[in-house]
C-alpha positions in Angstrom: -12.5 5.7 21.5 -12.8 9.0 21.1 -13.9 9.9 17.4 -14.7 13.2 15.1 -18.8 11.5 14.0 -21.0 13.3 11.6 -24.8 13.8 12.0 -25.6 15.9 9.1 -23.5 17.7 6.3 -22.3 21.2 6.3 -19.6 23.3 7.7 -16.8 22.1 9.3 -18.8 22.8 12.6 -20.8 20.0 11.7 -17.2 17.6 12.9 -17.5 16.5 16.3 -16.2 14.6 18.8 -17.4 11.5 20.5 -17.1 8.2 22.0 -17.8 5.5 20.4 -17.7 1.5 20.0 -14.2 0.4 19.5 -14.5 -0.6 15.4 -14.9 -4.7 15.1 -12.6 -5.7 12.0 -13.1 -8.3 10.4 -11.3 -11.4 8.7 -9.8 -9.1 6.0 -9.3 -6.0 8.1 -6.9 -5.0 10.7 -7.3 -2.7 13.1 -4.8 -0.1 13.9 -4.0 2.6 16.4 -3.6 5.2 14.9 -0.4 7.5 15.7 -1.4 10.4 13.0 -4.4 10.8 10.6 -4.5 13.2 6.9 -7.0 15.7 6.7 -7.7 16.7 2.7 -9.8 18.5 1.0 -11.2 14.9 -0.2 -12.8 15.3 2.9 -14.5 18.9 3.5 -16.6 17.0 0.1 -18.2 14.5 1.7 -18.7 16.9 4.7 -20.4 19.1 2.7 -22.3 16.3 1.3 -20.9 16.7 -2.1 -19.5 13.0 -1.9 -22.2 10.9 -1.2 -22.2 9.4 2.2 -24.3 7.1 4.4 -25.3 9.4 7.5 -24.0 9.8 9.8 -20.4 8.7 9.6 -16.2 9.4 10.5 -14.7 10.7 8.0 -11.1 10.6 7.4 -9.7 8.5 5.1 -5.8 8.5 5.8 -3.4 8.2 8.5 -0.6 5.8 9.9 -0.5 4.1 13.2 0.6 0.4 14.6 -1.6 -2.5 14.1 -3.1 -4.2 16.6 -4.9 -7.0 15.6 -4.8 -9.1 12.7 -7.8 -10.5 10.7 -7.4 -14.6 9.9 -7.0 -14.0 6.5 -4.3 -12.2 6.9 -0.2 -12.8 5.6 2.0 -10.7 5.7 1.2 -8.6 7.9 1.9 -8.7 12.5 0.8 -7.1 15.5 3.4 -3.6 16.4 3.8 -3.2 12.6 3.4 0.3 12.0 1.3 0.7 8.5 -0.6 3.7 7.0 -3.2 4.1 4.3 -5.0 6.3 2.1 -8.1 4.7 1.6 -9.7 3.6 5.1 -12.8 5.7 5.7 -12.9 6.6 9.3 -10.2 7.5 9.8 -10.9 10.0 12.3 -10.5 7.9 15.5 -8.4 6.5 17.3 -8.4 2.9 16.0 -9.6 2.4 12.4 -9.9 -0.5 10.8 -8.3 -0.2 7.6 -8.6 -3.5 4.8 -5.7 -5.3 4.8 -5.0 -4.9 1.1 -4.6 -0.6 1.1 -2.0 -0.8 3.8 1.6 -0.3 3.1 4.2 -1.3 5.2 5.9 2.4 7.0 9.7 2.5 6.2 12.2 2.6 9.2 13.5 6.4 8.9 9.5 8.1 8.1 7.4 9.6 11.0 4.2 8.7 11.7 2.7 12.6 10.6 4.8 12.6 7.6 3.5 8.5 7.0 0.3 10.0 7.8 -0.3 12.7 5.5 2.0 12.2 2.6 0.8 8.7 0.7 -2.7 10.1 -1.0 -1.0 13.3 -2.1 2.5 12.0 -2.1 0.5 9.1 -4.8 -2.1 11.7 -6.4 1.7 13.8 -7.2 3.0 10.2 -8.6 0.4 9.0 -10.9 0.1 12.7 -12.5 3.4 13.1 -13.7 3.9 9.5 -14.5 0.4 7.9 -15.6 -2.3 10.9 -16.3 0.8 13.1 -18.6 4.9 11.0 -18.3 6.4 14.7 -16.8 10.0 14.3 -19.6 13.6 15.5 -18.5 13.4 19.2 -19.9 9.2 19.2 -19.7 7.8 22.9 -18.7 4.5 22.2 -16.4 2.3 24.4 -14.7 1.5 23.1 -10.7 -1.4 24.9 -9.6 -1.1 25.9 -5.5 2.6 25.6 -5.4 3.1 25.8 -1.9 -0.6 22.6 -1.0 0.9 18.9 -0.3 0.0 18.2 -4.1 1.5 21.3 -4.9 5.1 20.3 -3.1 5.7 16.6 -3.7 4.9 17.8 -7.4 7.3 20.4 -8.0 10.0 18.6 -5.5 9.3 15.1 -8.0 9.2 16.6 -11.6 12.4 18.8 -10.8 14.1 15.7 -9.7 13.6 14.3 -13.1 14.7 17.2 -15.1 11.4 19.4 -15.8 11.6 22.9 -14.8 8.0 23.8 -12.6 5.7 26.6 -13.2 4.1 27.5 -10.2 1.2 29.4 -8.6 1.0 30.7 -5.2 -1.1 33.3 -2.7 1.5 34.1 -0.6 5.0 35.3 -0.3 5.3 33.0 2.1 3.9 30.5 -0.1 5.8 31.3 -2.4 9.0 30.8 -0.1 8.0 27.3 0.1 7.6 27.2 -3.6 11.1 28.1 -4.3 12.7 26.4 -1.8 10.6 22.5 -3.2 12.3 24.2 -6.9 10.3 26.0 -8.3 11.7 27.9 -11.6 9.1 30.6 -11.8 6.2 31.7 -9.1 3.3 33.1 -9.9 0.3 35.0 -8.1 -3.4 34.1 -9.4 -4.6 37.4 -11.8 -5.7 38.0 -14.5 -3.0 38.2 -16.5 -1.2 33.9 -15.2 -2.2 32.8 -18.7 0.0 35.1 -20.9 3.0 35.3 -17.6 2.9 31.1 -18.7 3.0 31.8 -22.2 5.7 34.4 -21.7 7.9 31.7 -19.4 7.7 29.4 -22.0 8.3 31.9 -25.2 5.1 31.1 -26.4 4.7 28.1 -26.9 2.4 27.0 -23.4 3.8 24.2 -20.6 3.3 20.4 -21.2 1.3 19.7 -18.7 -0.8 22.2 -16.6 -1.5 19.8 -13.3 -4.6 21.9 -11.7 -5.8 21.4 -8.9 -7.6 24.6 -7.6 -10.7 24.2 -10.3 -13.1 26.8 -10.5 -10.6 30.0 -10.6 -8.1 28.7 -12.3 -9.1 26.5 -14.9 -9.7 29.1 -18.1 -6.3 29.8 -17.3 -5.1 26.5 -17.4 -6.6 26.2 -20.8 -4.8 29.0 -21.8 -0.8 28.2 -21.0 -0.8 24.7 -22.3 1.6 23.7 -25.5 -1.0 22.0 -28.8 -1.6 18.2 -27.8 -0.9 19.6 -24.1 -2.6 18.0 -20.8 -4.9 19.0 -18.8 -5.1 17.1 -15.5 -7.8 18.5 -13.6 -7.4 16.4 -10.5 -9.7 18.8 -7.0 -11.9 21.4 -7.6 -10.6 23.4 -4.3 -12.6 26.9 -5.2 -15.3 24.5 -6.1 -16.5 22.9 -9.7 -15.8 23.9 -12.7 -18.8 25.0 -14.9 -20.0 22.5 -17.7 -17.9 22.3 -20.8 -17.9 22.1 -24.4 -15.3 19.1 -25.4 -15.0 21.2 -28.7 -12.8 23.9 -27.1 -10.1 21.6 -26.6 -10.3 21.9 -30.3 -9.4 24.8 -31.5 -6.7 25.0 -28.7 -4.6 23.0 -29.7 -5.8 19.5 -29.7 -6.2 18.7 -25.2 -6.4 16.2 -23.6 -8.1 17.0 -20.4 -9.0 14.9 -18.0 -10.6 14.5 -14.4 -8.6 11.5 -12.9 -8.3 10.4 -9.6 -6.4 8.4 -7.2 -8.8 5.4 -6.9 -8.3 4.5 -10.5 -4.9 5.1 -10.2 -4.0 2.8 -7.5 -6.3 0.0 -8.8 -4.8 -3.2 -7.4 -2.3 -3.5 -5.2 0.7 -4.3 -6.7 -0.2 -1.1 -8.2 -0.5 0.2 -4.9 3.2 -1.3 -3.7 4.3 0.9 -6.3 3.3 4.6 -6.1 3.6 4.1 -2.2 7.3 2.4 -2.3 9.1 5.1 -5.0 7.2 7.8 -2.5 8.3 7.0 0.9 11.5 5.9 -1.1 12.3 9.8 -2.7 11.6 10.7 0.7 14.1 8.6 2.4 16.5 9.4 -0.1 16.2 13.6 0.2 14.6 14.0 -2.9 11.0 14.8 -1.2 11.2 16.6 2.2 7.5 16.4 2.8 6.7 19.4 5.6 3.9 18.8 7.6 2.8 22.5 8.0 -0.1 21.9 10.6 -0.6 19.5 13.6 -4.0 19.9 15.8 -5.6 17.2 18.5 -7.6 14.9 17.3 -10.5 16.9 19.3 -9.8 20.1 17.3 -10.8 18.8 13.5 -12.6 21.3 13.5 -10.9 24.7 12.6 -8.0 21.9 11.4 -10.8 22.2 8.3 -11.3 25.8 8.6 -7.6 26.4 8.4 -7.7 24.4 5.0 -10.1 25.5 3.5 -9.2 29.2 4.2 -5.9 28.5 2.5 -3.9 29.0 5.2 -2.0 26.2 5.9 1.2 25.0 3.6 1.9 21.3 2.8 -0.1 19.0 4.4 -2.0 19.0 8.0 -2.4 15.8 10.7 -4.8 15.3 13.4 -2.8 13.3 15.9 -5.5 11.5 18.3 
């Protein structure tokens, strides 16, 4: 089969197409033929060595496809079923071994590119607004990178619940997308960002700031949150936040600061099925529309990473074998 392999850490140029043997599933696994593969920022962290992984390796964690074989210890899944996943290493390939415990059924009406790119971003949005901070009707929240994959889903889910969403974007095109998702106010990344957020909330600040950008926006996020509000730092697209003195949370308003990750919010099968099921249902009932902003052939993974890190994409992006 064809797969992208990484033999050294570095920039997008280390993503190279190669021919590799088909993977061998175990008793608790599924062998899946991929229809689409999600490309996410976490893939760049592994590629650069920021997150530990043994070399060589096949990148990618997320995708969707059709089951080709089922391990002897697996029940409830059959050959020919459509499944999706967000935590199966080696997904930049034509075939992937997916542990049955992390595979979720794809309902009818959800296309493969959507299924392949919505779980990581969609379940991230779900845990942020349901478990990190429960967004209430009437809350005002700040969502950075409002035209990105997580930002678009989070905005739509929060608006559907009755919240007011303020987002940040970097261009007029992205502002349009964010407003289409339901953002009440769309701001640029400026030096006075926190003051503008305060002005839009009558000086109070937002109930929660959801920040996947990191270094470039952290200080503004901190200054935008109301007393006893929450700052959820769930990513670092612009780089990691420098060392931080937690004492600063006191004069800032007794704030809550967390650095969450999806793995800790899908700790068992029931939680995984709950989050993925609600995300898929929101897509089916129309309350969430997933924008697949770009599709690349598998052998163009390098360009996909360049565009992702260059902030030249909107919504989610996928590789197609």
